[in-house]
C-alpha positions in Angstrom: -12.2 -3.8 -24.8 -9.2 -5.1 -26.7 -5.6 -5.0 -25.6 -4.4 -3.4 -22.4 -5.7 -0.1 -21.4 -3.6 2.6 -19.8 -4.9 2.0 -16.2 -4.2 -1.7 -16.3 -0.7 -1.1 -17.7 -0.1 1.5 -15.0 -1.3 -0.8 -12.2 0.9 -3.6 -13.5 3.9 -1.3 -13.5 3.2 -0.2 -10.0 2.9 -3.9 -8.9 6.2 -4.6 -10.5 7.9 -1.7 -8.7 6.5 -2.9 -5.4 8.0 -6.4 -5.9 11.3 -5.0 -6.9 11.4 -2.6 -4.0 10.5 -5.4 -1.5 13.8 -7.0 -2.6 15.9 -3.8 -2.8 14.7 -2.5 0.5 14.3 -5.7 2.5 15.0 -4.3 5.9 12.4 -1.4 5.7 10.0 -3.9 4.2 10.5 -6.2 7.2 9.8 -3.2 9.5 6.5 -2.5 7.6 5.6 -6.2 8.1 6.2 -6.0 11.8 4.0 -2.9 12.1 1.3 -4.7 10.2 1.7 -7.7 12.5 1.0 -5.4 15.4 -2.3 -4.3 13.8 -3.3 -8.0 13.4 -2.6 -8.6 17.1 -4.6 -5.6 18.0 -7.5 -6.7 15.9 -7.4 -10.2 17.6 -7.7 -8.4 20.9 -10.7 -6.5 19.7 -12.9 -9.6 18.8 -15.9 -8.4 20.8 -15.0 -4.8 21.9 -17.2 -3.0 24.4 -16.7 0.1 22.4 -17.5 -0.8 18.7 -15.8 2.3 17.5 -12.5 0.9 18.8 -12.6 -2.0 16.3 -13.7 0.3 13.4 -10.9 2.8 14.1 -8.3 0.0 14.4 -9.4 -1.5 11.0 -9.4 2.0 9.3 -6.0 2.6 10.7 -4.6 -0.6 9.4 -6.2 0.0 5.9 -4.6 3.5 5.8 -1.3 2.0 6.9 -1.5 -0.7 4.2 -2.3 1.9 1.5 0.6 4.1 2.6 3.0 1.1 2.7 1.8 0.0 -0.7 2.4 3.5 -2.2 5.8 3.7 -0.5 6.7 0.3 -2.0 5.7 1.4 -5.4 7.4 4.7 -5.6 10.5 4.3 -3.3 12.8 3.9 -6.3 10.4 4.0 -9.3 9.4 7.6 -9.7 7.4 7.7 -12.8 7.4 11.4 -13.8 6.6 10.6 -17.4 3.3 9.0 -16.6 2.2 10.5 -13.2 3.0 14.2 -13.5 1.3 14.7 -16.9 -1.8 12.7 -15.7 -2.0 14.9 -12.6 -1.6 18.1 -14.4 -4.1 17.2 -17.2 -1.4 17.3 -19.9 
């Protein structure tokens, strides 16, 4: 494959917007960091849980949180209607 494909370009654009938004929205980003830190502390307390499902649910919750935080960071100010909406509608 030569050059940059559309998906790679899109992901690089999203990453750029995440970095910009971390700087533009520093206080909300710090809040997201503190919430993530709470997940880390909870995981450390679940090193050898009596209920295995507790650890699994904690990890899944943190992964879902990180995905949501990543999406929020990418689209908070960088709505990309020219590339997202046509792709979703099949245009």
